[in-house]
C-alpha positions, -999 to 999 in steps of 0.1 A, spaced: 441 662 440 450 630 459 479 641 475 491 620 510 512 634 532 534 611 546 518 612 577 487 611 567 491 573 554 481 550 582 446 574 583 449 566 546 450 533 549 420 529 570 395 554 554 400 565 519 419 534 499 389 518 489 379 548 474 407 546 445 419 520 421 452 541 412 481 545 433 519 561 430 542 550 461 575 575 459 602 592 480 634 588 491 629 563 512 630 533 493 621 505 522 591 526 536 580 531 494 580 496 495 567 488 529 535 510 521 528 493 492 527 458 503 503 473 526 479 492 499 481 452 480 469 431 511 443 459 518 425 450 484 414 416 495 434 396 462 450 366 475 491 380 468 504 348 462 480 337 432 498 343 398 468 347 379 454 378 404 485 394 409 507 411 381 542 421 392 565 441 367 595 461 365 592 492 351 620 488 333 606 464 308 575 491 302 603 516 288 593 514 251 557 506 253 524 522 275 500 493 256 519 469 279 507 483 310 474 493 302 467 458 286 479 444 315 453 468 337 423 460 316 425 420 309 399 396 330 416 378 355 415 340 341 390 329 371 372 365 372 378 385 399 395 413 410 435 420 392 460 438 413 492 452 386 520 461 410 552 481 391 582 484 411 614 503 407 597 533 386 616 567 378 613 582 344 602 557 325 579 577 292 556 546 285 545 539 326 540 580 330 516 583 294 497 550 306 493 564 339 477 597 324 449 573 299 442 553 327 440 583 353 409 597 327 391 563 326 402 543 361 395 503 358 369 489 369 381 454 377 416 463 386 441 481 409 473 494 396 504 503 427 535 518 415 563 522 438 595 549 425 618 563 438 629 594 449 612 615 422 613 653 419 579 678 414 580 681 379 589 642 377 565 627 348 546 604 370 539 631 398 525 656 372 499 628 359 491 616 397 490 643 418 467 667 397 440 636 395 416 633 419 415 595 404 450 585 415 463 582 449 498 602 456 519 587 484 549 602 494 575 586 521 599 604 533 625 592 562 611 588 591 614 616 619 622 611 658 582 605 668 576 578 638 609 562 647 598 561 684 568 544 679 584 521 652 608 511 687 578 513 712 554 487 683 585 463 677 601 459 713 568 456 727 553 427 704 593 410 716 582 417 756 612 439 760 616 476 777 648 496 765 668 522 789 670 558 779 708 559 771 701 525 749 669 543 731 687 570 723 717 555 712 696 533 690 672 557 674 710 577 664 720 546 641 678 546 625 661 567 601 673 562 565 652 538 552 619 523 571 631 482 561 662 487 573 653 504 610 630 475 617 656 447 606 681 468 630 652 466 663 642 428 654 681 424 655 682 438 688 650 421 702 660 390 689 693 393 707 680 402 742 651 378 738 644 366 779 660 398 795 639 425 806 655 457 798 672 463 771 715 486 777 734 507 760 762 481 751 733 455 738 728 483 714 763 490 709 768 451 701 745 444 673 723 472 657 742 485 627 741 520 610 707 524 590 706 563 593 710 569 553 707 546 535 710 564 494 712 549 461 729 585 452 760 575 479 767 547 463 765 568 427 788 597 445 810 568 461 817 557 422 818 589 412 847 598 438 867 568 435 861 559 468 860 521 471 856 520 509 829 541 507 804 521 478 811 489 501 797 502 525 769 522 508 764 489 489 760 466 525 738 495 540 716 491 504 716 452 505 703 453 543 675 480 534 664 451 508 664 476 481 675 463 449 712 464 431 698 470 400 682 506 411 720 513 420 727 502 381 700 525 371 709 556 388 745 553 376 738 549 344 713 582 343 743 598 359 768 585 335 742 599 309 746 636 320 781 633 328 781 629 289 754 653 279 774 683 304 809 671 288 798 672 254 788 705 258 819 718 273 841 707 249 814 721 224 814 756 233 852 755 256 830 762 287 844 754 323 830 729 348 814 750 369 796 770 339 780 736 328 770 726 364 754 762 363 737 754 330 727 719 333 730 704 368 698 726 383 684 698 391 710 681 412 711 685 449 733 709 465 756 686 478 759 670 452 770 691 431 806 699 437 812 656 435 799 657 397 822 691 391 851 674 403 841 644 379 837 667 350 872 676 356 885 642 353 866 618 329 871 631 292 842 619 265 856 591 254 857 573 288 822 587 299 811 566 262 832 536 275 818 535 307 784 535 296 784 510 274 796 491 304 763 497 323 742 490 295 760 460 291 757 456 326 722 459 331 712 436 298 736 410 319 714 416 353 681 413 334 686 378 317 705 366 347 691 376 375 705 348 399 735 374 397 726 405 399 741 419 428 771 404 422 775 416 384 762 451 395 788 454 424 817 440 399 813 467 377 804 495 397 838 487 418 859 488 384 844 528 372 850 534 411 889 521 403 889 540 372 874 575 389 902 569 412 933 568 386 918 598 375 
């Protein structure tokens, strides 16, 4: 078993990462997942700007075929040397977990595989494959605690040659912690604003630091279900600040409506109430989200849910084929669904 706890990563990177070829990096802090995946990729000695040595794939490209990943990992680079295959946006793709299972049994000798995933539950296929295996390093990424946030602030401000008052530090820490990249960007923005001064004041923090304390794709999905346009816009701004791909929000929303479709069908077929269906089919939902999903079940009919599923699937296709418009397409269609939720 090769599980790396969130606080053990720095030590693992320095002492043990070189012993592995396969890495699963996952957790609710998507900024930290992205940052640690990049740190791993940088420690292999492979030029990350070399398109012949580095292959980057979206997990959705592997949904239909486990063989695609196996081919990429086992292929020899055009000019020889070691190769990095970097998968982003993983969640519950069957093909990806099957491919990882094959690779875990016989790790590649000339390639590295880094998989970036979201907040995988304990029983998720990728975790069930990675965590018992001695050949896969499974790295959890959870939101920074007070100690980690203080270390982040000290490091960034020290590099900028700045000090911070106790009151300003307290105010700053209140606004950080939901996502590592967003937190780092806020501290760097503050350092740039205060460049040339000796010490950062509380007024400086209030003037420039935004709220990066709770960035979650679930917040955006919940806003859609509740028909809360203001909350959706707020969540999307925070997600954009954290550099989280907008496509992940769309993907999560699709999964939520697929779950609603199954639950609503159960309600209609067996004449059950929303609360009864949540009790039987919603066991994997976080307790905070259960009332939101239950309310959505009461308000959405089966035909309406399927209509929105078609909209989401069409948007996924459009965003993949016209990536330059991805953020606009995602926001436009999520707003349209949120408005429908509000009407209901």
